[in-house]
N, C-alpha and C positions, 0 to 999 in steps of 0.2 A: 405135811399132814397126809395121811391116808384118807382116802373116800369115805372107808367105814367109820373112822373117828370124826370125820367132818360130820357125816351124817348123824351120827349119835349124837354130837354136841347141838346140831340143829333142832334134832327131835326133842331134846332136853329143855330147849327154849321155848317150846310150844306153851308152857304155861306161865311165862313171864310177863305177859302183857294182860291177860285175862285169866280169871278163875275157869278151869275147864269142867263145864256143866253141861249137861245134855238132859234132854226129856226122859221120862222114865222108861222109855222104849228104846234106850241106847242099847247096842250091843252089849251083852254079859262079858264078852270077851275084853272089852275095854274098862272094867271095872275100876274104877280110881279111888274106892275107899267108901268112907261112911256118906250117907244120904244127906244132903243140907237142909232137905225138906223143900216145900212149895213145889213140888211136882219135878223137882230135878234131880239128876244123880250126879256125881262127879265121874270122870273119865281120864284116862290118860292112854297116850299112845303106847303102842305095843308092838316088840320086835316079832315079826312073822316070816319065817323063810318060805318065799314063792319061787318055783321054779322058773328059769329064764324062758321056758316054752309058753308060759303065760303070756309072753308079750306078743305071740303070733295072733292070738284071740283078740288082744287090747288093740293091735294094729289093724284088726280087721274093720274096727270101730272107728279109730282116732287116726288122723295122717301122722306121719312121722318120717323118720325117726326123732323121737325128742332127745334131750341132752341126756347123755349116760348117766350122769349124776341124778337126774329125776329118776330114770328107769331103776338104778340102784334103791333110791328111795322108796320107791313103790313097790318093788319085789322084797324090801327089807323090813318095812313097816306098815302098819294101820293105825288111821288116826280118823277123828271125826273132823267136820270142818273147823277150822281154827283163826282167829284173829291173831296174826303174828305181832302187829303193831296197828296204829291208826291206817297205815296206808295198804296193808297187804293182809289179805283173807285167803287162806289155802283150802281148796275144795277136798273133800272128804275122800278118804281110800278106805272104805269101811271093811270089817272083816267078812271073810266070803272065800269061795273058791276062786283062783286067779285073779283078774284085775277088773272083772266086770262091773263092780261098784264104783271104783274110779273111772272108767269108760263111759257109765251111765251120767254120772255127775258133770263130766267134762262135755257130754254132748247133749246134755238135758234140756237146753232152750233151743227148739228147732230152728228160729229164725236166726239167733247166733250161729248155729251150727252151720246151716246153710250159706250164710254169708262169709262167715270167718274161715272155716275149714278149706274151701277153693282158694283162698288167696295165703294159706300156709300160715294162718293165725289160729293158735290152738289154746284155748282157756284152759288154765289150770288153777286159777283164783279168781278173787275178784279185788277191787280197790277199796279197801278198808270196809265203810259202810255203805259203799256205792254199789250199784248194778254193774258198773263197768267191769269189763272182763280183764283179767292179767293173762296175758296169751306169751307163748313161745313164739317167736317170729321165725318159722322154718326158713324164710328167705334171707335171714340176717344172721347166717353162721358165722361162730367166731371160734378160734381154736378148738381142735379136737371134737367138732361136731356140736358144741355148745351153740346156746341161740341166745339173741336179745330177748329181754324180757320187755313187752311194751303194755302199756295202758290202753284200751279201746274205748272211745266214747261210745256208751250204748244206745243213746236215743237216735242216732243217725242210723244205726244198724236196724233197732226195731220199728222205728218209724219209716225210714226210707230204703231199707234193705240195701245200704251201702256202707262203707266205713268213712267216719269223718274225721275228728281229730284222733291223732295217738300220740302218746308220750312215751319217751324212754323211762323204764323204771329200773333197769340194770342192764349193764353191757352184756352180762351173760348170767344163766343161772346159776353158775357157781359163785359169782360175786354176789348175788342175792343172798344165797344160804350164809356165805361168809358174812353178811353184814348183820345176821342173827346170832352169830358163834361169839361168845365171850373170848377175847384174845387169852387172858389169864388162864382160863380152863382149857382152851384149845390147846396150850402149850403142854399140857399134859398128855397129849396125844403121841409124843415122840416124834412129832414132826415139824 
């Protein structure tokens, strides 16, 4: 299956676990239909072509390189923070010029940033309803520059400014993405 097809199927999975709702201030570019009320509005991820040159500004703020499949995802789509299941919450890559919004979300917590970045741990999500970051482990490269995905226990980082427990979430970002792609629908990709 091509990376483009894999990512399209991955992005289609964003609404399977939870209804895609945001506060009224959500970007109009991500409008997902009728307002359900109670101060929320529906949103949907959208395909947005971003030039590869945007990675230069992104990597000025974020250690890397990150897995090529994640770069393609970030350059091809925009989305708000989304729970993919009970265990994986993806940080937002909001609409805007370049990848500044994504970089801002990945580096938002200064303590996490100051402890994790020097160790080659780059947060791109959270562990479900927890504050534990899901990170690319840049020291754990696997095939073609992909990385292991690890969960880092946040309390040791925030309280003691050191990494405590970590858990393997996926052997690679590609395998993590593949775990959210429905096999029957993916077969329609021609690969």
